[in-house]
C-alpha positions in Angstrom: -1.1 -32.8 10.4 -3.3 -30.2 9.4 -1.2 -27.7 10.8 1.9 -29.2 8.8 -0.4 -29.0 5.6 -0.9 -25.6 6.3 2.4 -24.3 6.9 3.3 -26.4 3.4 0.6 -24.4 1.7 1.6 -21.1 2.9 5.2 -21.7 2.0 4.4 -22.9 -1.6 2.3 -19.5 -1.9 5.4 -17.6 -0.5 7.7 -19.0 -3.0 5.3 -18.4 -5.8 5.0 -14.6 -4.6 8.5 -14.2 -4.5 9.1 -15.8 -7.7 6.6 -13.7 -9.5 7.8 -10.3 -8.0 11.3 -11.1 -9.0 10.6 -11.9 -12.4 8.0 -8.9 -12.7 11.0 -6.8 -11.4 13.5 -8.1 -13.5 11.6 -8.5 -16.9 8.7 -6.7 -16.5 5.0 -7.7 -15.8 4.0 -8.6 -19.3 7.2 -10.6 -20.4 6.9 -12.9 -17.3 5.3 -16.2 -18.2 3.3 -18.5 -15.6 5.9 -21.3 -16.6 8.8 -19.4 -15.5 7.0 -18.4 -12.3 6.4 -22.0 -11.4 9.9 -23.0 -12.4 11.5 -20.2 -10.2 9.0 -21.3 -7.2 9.8 -24.8 -7.8 6.2 -25.9 -8.2 4.4 -27.4 -11.2 2.5 -25.2 -13.2 -0.7 -27.2 -12.0 0.2 -26.5 -8.5 0.6 -22.7 -9.2 -3.1 -22.8 -11.0 -4.3 -24.0 -7.7 -3.2 -20.8 -5.9 -3.6 -18.0 -8.8 -5.7 -18.3 -12.0 -3.8 -15.7 -13.7 -0.6 -13.1 -13.6 -3.3 -10.7 -12.3 -4.3 -12.6 -9.3 -0.6 -13.2 -8.3 -0.2 -9.0 -8.6 -2.9 -8.3 -6.6 -1.8 -10.9 -4.1 1.4 -9.1 -4.1 -0.3 -5.3 -3.5 -2.1 -7.0 -0.7 0.7 -8.5 1.0 2.2 -5.0 0.7 -0.6 -3.3 1.8 -1.4 -5.4 4.6 2.3 -5.0 6.2 1.9 -1.3 5.7 -1.4 -1.4 7.6 0.2 -3.5 10.6 3.1 -0.9 11.0 0.7 1.9 10.7 -1.6 0.7 13.4 1.3 1.1 15.7 1.9 4.7 14.7 -1.8 5.6 15.2 -2.1 4.0 18.4 1.1 6.3 19.8 1.7 9.1 17.2 4.2 11.9 17.5 2.5 14.9 19.3 2.0 17.3 16.5 -0.3 16.7 13.4 2.7 17.5 10.9 4.7 15.1 12.4 2.4 12.3 13.0 1.4 12.5 9.3 4.9 12.6 7.9 5.5 9.1 10.2 2.5 7.5 8.9 2.9 8.6 5.1 6.7 7.6 5.2 5.8 4.3 6.6 3.5 3.8 3.4 5.9 5.4 1.1 9.2 3.7 2.4 7.4 0.2 2.2 6.0 0.8 -1.3 8.7 -0.7 -3.2 9.6 -3.4 -1.0 7.7 -6.1 -2.9 6.6 -4.0 -6.2 8.1 -2.1 -8.6 7.0 1.3 -10.0 6.0 -0.6 -13.2 4.0 -3.1 -11.3 2.2 -0.4 -9.3 1.2 1.0 -13.0 0.1 -2.5 -14.1 -2.0 -2.8 -10.9 -3.6 0.8 -10.9 -4.0 0.1 -15.0 -6.0 -3.1 -14.1 -8.2 -1.4 -11.3 -9.3 1.3 -13.7 -9.7 -0.7 -17.0 -12.0 -3.5 -15.1 -13.8 -1.7 -12.2 -16.2 -4.3 -11.8 -13.7 -7.0 -11.7 -12.6 -8.9 -8.3 -9.3 -7.2 -8.7 -10.5 -3.9 -8.8 -12.9 -4.3 -6.0 -10.0 -5.4 -3.8 -7.5 -2.8 -4.8 -10.4 -0.3 -4.0 -11.0 -2.0 -0.9 -7.2 -1.8 0.4 -7.3 1.8 -0.6 -10.4 2.5 1.6 -8.5 0.6 4.6 -5.7 2.9 3.9 -8.0 5.9 3.9 -9.5 4.9 6.9 -6.2 4.6 9.0 -5.3 8.1 8.0 -8.7 9.3 9.3 -7.9 7.4 12.4 -4.7 9.2 12.9 -6.4 12.6 13.0 -9.2 11.3 15.2 -6.7 9.9 17.8 -4.7 13.4 17.7 -8.1 15.2 17.9 -8.9 12.9 21.2 -5.1 14.1 22.5 -6.0 17.9 21.9 -3.7 18.3 19.0 -6.6 18.7 16.5 -9.4 21.5 16.8 -12.7 19.7 18.2 -14.9 21.2 15.4 -12.7 19.4 12.6 -14.6 16.5 10.8 -11.8 14.3 11.3 -12.8 11.7 8.9 -12.8 14.3 6.0 -9.9 15.8 6.9 -8.5 12.2 6.7 -9.8 11.5 3.4 -8.4 14.8 2.0 -4.7 13.9 3.2 -5.0 10.4 2.1 -6.1 11.7 -1.2 -3.4 13.8 -2.0 -0.9 11.2 -0.7 -2.4 8.6 -3.3 -2.6 11.1 -6.2 1.1 12.0 -5.3 2.1 8.3 -5.2 0.6 7.7 -8.7 2.8 10.7 -10.0 5.8 8.7 -8.3 4.8 5.9 -9.6 4.8 7.2 -13.4 8.2 8.9 -12.8 11.0 6.4 -12.9 13.3 8.6 -12.1 11.5 10.3 -9.2 13.3 9.1 -5.8 11.3 8.4 -2.6 12.8 11.4 -0.8 11.5 13.9 -3.4 8.0 12.4 -3.0 8.0 12.6 0.6 9.3 16.2 0.7 6.7 17.4 -1.7 4.0 15.7 0.1 5.1 17.2 3.5 5.2 20.7 1.9 1.6 20.1 0.8 0.3 18.7 4.1 1.7 21.7 6.0 -0.6 24.4 5.2 -3.7 22.0 6.1 -1.9 20.8 9.0 -1.7 24.0 10.7 -5.2 24.9 10.0 -6.4 21.9 11.9 -4.1 22.1 14.9 -5.5 23.3 18.0 -2.3 25.2 19.2 -2.3 23.0 22.4 0.5 20.8 20.8 
């Protein structure tokens, strides 16, 4: 019985998130009303408030869902990356970018970024920062894996280099989110070009 209740709760939560992200995409975050989200999700407003206190909480849940799925896919790449630094980075970053608009639109990302900056001490900002740290840590883990395999020079600080790669891919994603007309392929091409010099500097020459 407890398992059934948990399944029903998870199903309601998923419906709320799917309804909210659909309305955020179609009409914009600011225009979406809690009542409309509840109606589309086929739950009462009271039930929705049992899950989320406001639209910001729903947006954060969507960001979390996005990043958790990206991290899970990224773990497989880190465990068995392509042999060269550039190819491995390209595979991981492409995974991040290709999944970035599955649940969220560029406008939703802009709102999430703005909320995290405007309210730096809020639970939203702390959670958003934590997700960024986990992504950054995964990039560093990729560099460390390549180092252990001999593709990255032994004298390289894998954590620091991973942070540099992440900071760049994150900054470029912000630029991508700001530009509605910019396609994903252009973003990936720019970041690949920017990563190439550093990838070459840290490569051991054995791969």
